[in-house]
C-alpha positions as CSV (number, residue, x, y, z in Angstrom):
1,M,-9.2,8.2,-28.5
2,D,-11.3,5.0,-28.2
3,M,-10.8,3.1,-25.0
4,Q,-10.2,-0.1,-26.9
5,N,-7.1,1.4,-28.5
6,L,-5.5,1.8,-25.0
7,I,-5.6,-1.9,-24.4
8,S,-4.0,-2.7,-27.8
9,P,-0.2,-3.3,-27.4
10,K,0.3,-2.2,-31.0
11,I,-1.6,1.1,-30.5
12,V,0.1,1.8,-27.2
13,K,3.5,1.4,-28.9
14,E,2.5,3.6,-31.8
15,L,1.1,6.2,-29.4
16,M,4.3,6.4,-27.4
17,M,6.4,6.4,-30.5
18,R,4.4,9.3,-32.0
19,H,5.0,11.3,-28.9
20,G,8.7,10.3,-28.7
21,V,8.3,8.6,-25.4
22,A,10.1,5.3,-24.4
23,F,9.1,3.1,-21.5
24,N,11.1,4.1,-18.4
25,K,12.2,1.0,-16.5
26,G,13.6,3.1,-13.7
27,L,10.0,4.3,-12.9
28,G,8.6,0.8,-13.2
29,Q,6.5,1.6,-16.2
30,N,4.5,-1.5,-17.2
31,F,1.2,-0.5,-18.8
32,L,-1.9,-2.7,-18.4
33,V,-3.4,-3.9,-21.7
34,D,-6.2,-6.2,-20.6
35,R,-9.8,-5.1,-20.3
36,N,-10.8,-7.9,-17.8
37,I,-8.1,-6.9,-15.4
38,L,-9.1,-3.2,-15.6
39,K,-12.6,-4.2,-14.8
40,K,-11.5,-6.3,-11.8
41,I,-9.6,-3.3,-10.4
42,V,-12.4,-0.9,-10.7
43,D,-15.0,-3.4,-9.5
44,A,-12.9,-4.0,-6.4
45,A,-13.1,-0.3,-5.6
46,D,-16.9,-0.5,-5.9
47,L,-17.1,3.0,-7.4
48,K,-20.3,5.1,-7.3
49,K,-21.0,8.2,-9.2
50,Q,-20.5,10.4,-6.1
51,D,-17.1,8.8,-5.3
52,L,-13.8,10.7,-5.4
53,V,-10.7,8.8,-6.5
54,L,-7.0,9.4,-6.0
55,E,-5.0,7.5,-8.6
56,I,-1.2,7.0,-8.2
57,G,0.4,6.9,-11.6
58,A,-1.7,7.8,-14.6
59,G,0.6,6.2,-17.1
60,I,-1.0,6.7,-20.5
61,G,-4.5,7.0,-18.9
62,T,-5.8,3.5,-19.4
63,L,-7.0,2.9,-15.9
64,T,-7.7,6.6,-15.4
65,R,-10.3,6.6,-18.1
66,E,-12.0,3.5,-16.6
67,L,-12.1,5.2,-13.2
68,A,-13.5,8.5,-14.7
69,E,-16.4,6.6,-16.3
70,R,-17.7,5.6,-12.8
71,A,-16.5,8.3,-10.4
72,E,-17.4,11.9,-9.8
73,L,-13.7,13.0,-9.8
74,V,-10.4,11.4,-10.4
75,V,-7.2,13.1,-9.3
76,S,-4.2,11.3,-10.7
77,V,-0.6,11.9,-9.6
78,E,2.0,11.1,-12.3
79,I,5.7,11.5,-11.8
80,D,6.8,11.3,-15.5
81,K,6.3,14.7,-17.2
82,R,7.0,13.1,-20.6
83,L,3.6,11.4,-20.5
84,F,1.6,14.6,-20.2
85,P,1.2,15.2,-23.9
86,I,-0.1,11.6,-24.3
87,L,-2.5,12.1,-21.3
88,N,-3.8,15.4,-22.9
89,E,-4.8,13.2,-25.8
90,T,-6.1,10.1,-24.1
91,L,-8.0,12.0,-21.4
92,S,-9.4,14.7,-23.6
93,C,-12.9,13.2,-23.2
94,C,-12.7,13.1,-19.4
95,P,-13.5,16.5,-17.9
96,N,-13.7,15.0,-14.4
97,V,-10.0,14.0,-14.4
98,K,-7.3,16.2,-12.9
99,V,-3.7,15.1,-13.5
100,I,-1.0,16.4,-11.1
101,H,2.7,16.2,-11.8
102,G,4.7,15.0,-8.9
103,D,6.3,12.2,-6.8
104,I,3.5,10.9,-4.5
105,L,6.1,10.3,-1.8
106,K,7.3,13.9,-1.9
107,L,4.0,15.8,-2.4
108,D,2.3,17.6,0.5
109,M,-0.5,15.0,0.8
110,D,-2.5,17.0,3.4
111,N,-2.6,20.0,1.0
112,L,-3.4,17.8,-2.0
113,I,-6.4,16.3,-0.2
114,K,-7.6,19.6,1.2
115,E,-7.6,21.1,-2.3
116,N,-9.3,18.2,-4.1
117,F,-11.3,16.3,-1.5
118,P,-12.3,18.9,1.1
119,D,-14.2,17.3,4.0
120,R,-14.9,14.2,2.0
121,S,-13.6,10.6,2.0
122,F,-12.0,9.2,-1.1
123,K,-10.8,6.0,-2.6
124,I,-7.2,5.2,-3.7
125,V,-6.6,3.1,-6.9
126,A,-3.2,2.4,-8.4
127,N,-1.1,0.1,-10.4
128,L,2.0,0.7,-8.2
129,P,5.6,0.6,-9.4
130,Y,7.1,-2.5,-7.7
131,Y,10.2,-0.7,-6.5
132,I,8.3,1.7,-4.2
133,T,5.2,-0.4,-3.4
134,T,5.7,-0.7,0.3
135,P,6.8,2.9,1.0
136,I,3.7,4.2,-0.8
137,I,1.3,1.9,1.0
138,M,2.8,2.7,4.4
139,A,3.0,6.4,3.7
140,F,-0.8,6.5,3.2
141,L,-1.5,4.3,6.2
142,E,0.7,6.1,8.6
143,K,-0.6,9.6,7.7
144,E,-4.1,8.3,8.6
145,L,-5.7,10.0,5.6
146,S,-9.5,9.9,5.1
147,F,-9.6,7.2,2.5
148,E,-12.2,4.4,2.6
149,V,-10.4,1.7,0.6
150,M,-7.1,1.3,-1.3
151,V,-7.1,-1.0,-4.4
152,V,-3.7,-1.6,-5.7
153,M,-1.9,-3.8,-8.2
154,V,1.3,-5.0,-6.6
155,Q,3.9,-7.7,-7.1
156,K,2.3,-11.1,-6.3
157,E,4.8,-11.8,-3.5
158,V,4.1,-8.5,-1.8
159,A,0.3,-9.2,-2.0
160,K,0.9,-12.5,-0.2
161,R,2.8,-10.7,2.5
162,L,0.1,-8.0,2.9
163,A,-2.6,-10.6,3.6
164,A,-0.5,-13.3,5.4
165,S,-1.5,-14.9,8.6
166,P,0.7,-15.8,11.7
167,G,2.7,-18.9,11.2
168,T,3.0,-18.7,7.4
169,Q,6.1,-18.1,5.4
170,D,4.9,-14.7,4.1
171,Y,3.9,-13.3,7.5
172,G,6.1,-10.5,8.7
173,L,6.4,-6.8,9.7
174,L,4.5,-5.6,6.6
175,S,1.6,-8.0,7.4
176,V,1.2,-6.8,10.9
177,A,1.6,-3.1,10.0
178,V,-0.9,-3.2,7.2
179,Q,-3.4,-5.3,9.1
180,Y,-3.3,-2.8,12.0
181,Y,-4.7,-0.2,9.7
182,T,-6.7,-2.2,7.2
183,C,-8.5,-5.4,6.4
184,P,-6.5,-6.8,3.3
185,A,-7.9,-9.2,0.7
186,I,-6.3,-10.5,-2.5
187,V,-8.9,-9.9,-5.3
188,G,-7.0,-11.9,-7.9
189,T,-3.7,-12.7,-9.5
190,V,-2.5,-11.1,-12.7
191,S,-0.1,-12.6,-15.3
192,A,2.9,-10.6,-16.4
193,N,1.7,-11.1,-20.0
194,V,-1.1,-8.5,-19.7
195,F,1.4,-5.7,-19.4
196,I,3.5,-3.8,-21.9
197,P,6.3,-4.3,-21.5
198,P,5.8,-7.4,-19.4
199,P,7.5,-7.3,-15.9
200,K,9.6,-10.3,-14.8
201,V,7.0,-11.4,-12.2
202,D,3.3,-11.9,-11.8
203,S,1.1,-9.4,-10.0
204,A,-2.0,-9.4,-7.8
205,I,-4.8,-7.0,-7.1
206,V,-5.2,-6.2,-3.4
207,M,-8.0,-4.4,-1.6
208,L,-7.1,-2.7,1.6
209,R,-10.3,-1.6,3.4
210,K,-9.5,0.9,6.1
211,R,-10.6,-0.1,9.6
212,S,-12.9,2.3,11.4
213,V,-11.1,1.5,14.6
214,P,-7.8,-0.4,15.2
215,P,-8.1,-4.1,15.9
216,V,-6.2,-3.7,19.2
217,E,-6.0,-1.1,22.0
218,L,-2.6,0.5,22.4
219,K,-1.1,2.6,25.2
220,D,1.6,3.8,22.8
221,R,1.5,3.1,19.1
222,K,5.2,4.0,18.6
223,M,6.1,1.3,21.0
224,F,3.9,-1.2,19.2
225,F,5.7,-0.6,15.9
226,R,9.1,-0.7,17.7
227,V,8.1,-4.2,19.0
228,I,7.1,-5.6,15.6
229,R,10.2,-4.1,13.9
230,A,12.4,-5.8,16.5
231,A,10.5,-9.1,16.4
232,F,10.9,-9.4,12.7
233,G,14.3,-7.7,12.4
234,Q,16.1,-11.1,12.6
235,R,13.5,-13.8,12.0
236,R,15.8,-16.7,13.2
237,K,16.1,-15.2,16.7
238,T,13.8,-16.2,19.5
239,L,11.4,-13.5,20.6
240,L,13.3,-12.9,23.8
241,N,16.6,-12.3,22.0
242,A,14.9,-10.1,19.4
243,L,13.1,-7.9,21.9
244,T,16.0,-7.5,24.3
245,T,17.3,-4.7,22.0
246,L,14.3,-2.7,23.2
247,E,15.5,-2.6,26.8
248,P,16.7,0.8,28.1
249,E,20.3,1.2,28.9
250,G,21.1,-0.9,31.9
251,G,18.1,-3.2,31.3
252,D,18.5,-7.0,31.2
253,R,17.1,-10.1,29.6
254,Q,15.4,-11.1,32.9
255,R,13.1,-8.1,32.8
256,M,12.1,-8.7,29.2
257,E,11.5,-12.4,30.1
258,W,9.3,-11.2,32.9
259,I,7.4,-8.9,30.5
260,L,6.8,-11.9,28.1
261,G,5.7,-14.0,31.0
262,K,3.2,-11.4,32.1
263,C,1.8,-11.6,28.5
264,N,1.7,-15.4,28.7
265,I,4.1,-15.6,25.7
266,D,6.8,-18.2,25.5
267,P,10.1,-16.3,25.2
268,K,11.6,-19.0,23.0
269,V,8.9,-18.6,20.3
270,R,9.7,-16.6,17.1
271,G,7.8,-13.4,16.2
272,E,6.3,-15.0,13.1
273,L,4.0,-17.1,15.3
274,L,2.5,-14.1,17.2
275,G,-0.8,-12.5,16.3
276,I,-1.4,-8.8,16.4
277,Q,-3.1,-8.9,19.8
278,Q,0.0,-10.6,21.3
279,F,2.3,-7.9,19.8
280,A,-0.1,-5.3,21.3
281,D,0.1,-7.0,24.7
282,I,3.9,-6.8,24.7
283,A,3.9,-3.2,23.6
284,N,1.3,-2.2,26.3
285,A,3.3,-4.0,29.0
286,L,6.5,-2.3,27.9
287,A,4.8,1.1,27.9
288,E,3.2,0.5,31.3
289,Y,6.3,-0.8,33.1
290,N,8.9,1.3,31.3
291,P,7.2,4.7,30.8
292,A,10.6,6.5,30.5
293,N,11.3,4.5,27.4
294,S,7.9,5.2,25.8
295,N,7.6,7.9,23.2
296,K,4.0,8.8,22.9
């Protein structure tokens, strides 16, 4: 099938109708039908002929084919088994594509990578379903897989949160967590009109380049993430009130206030004003002066 056909709304509808497949809203199926946006996604991944790509969600193969033209191998995980007859047709000209049926959040990722990308780094490219965007991104980051860069299409509001700076409205737990592992950048915004069916919100292309080393030194990474979760758990609370919940049984506000003082942080400030280094300072102080409460 000609690539041009896959970016024609009319042809896409006819293709799905011929195979007896309807769009599944529950799986967040919104298929991209714009050549320029496809090119932006692939360009952001900066693919070379020797690159290995993991795609999350093949859909009907539109982005998959674009990736296959530039990469050595594309492994695409698709949850909707109904789309496989369509993919057999649209990807028939792509011998370097392997489609796996499964839920990306439930698959054994270590085994998948060992089988398909042994001893090599890879790139992740995906038009992510909005309803599971954050769990997918965090699952890949927390597993510390050997990917170089992640280029994803996400809801515009989520993109802003991924790249947000301290003191801005969009800055929060997701911002700090993602920026600990990667350097995020918004490549461009995408109108809802370039999808079929169109979603109710606009999207954005985000590039998350994995850091070679974390931006801060931590005594205990689990404590660091406990600190940022507590700090953003109730945004209207002062930092002191938010972090008091981290105190061990029998602890008190005075000790936490002392910890913040040691880090030169105003206990009345709110978490949204702190940078990643300040969160690291708090976590390191807590780990150092409360070792029994630290889970390394």
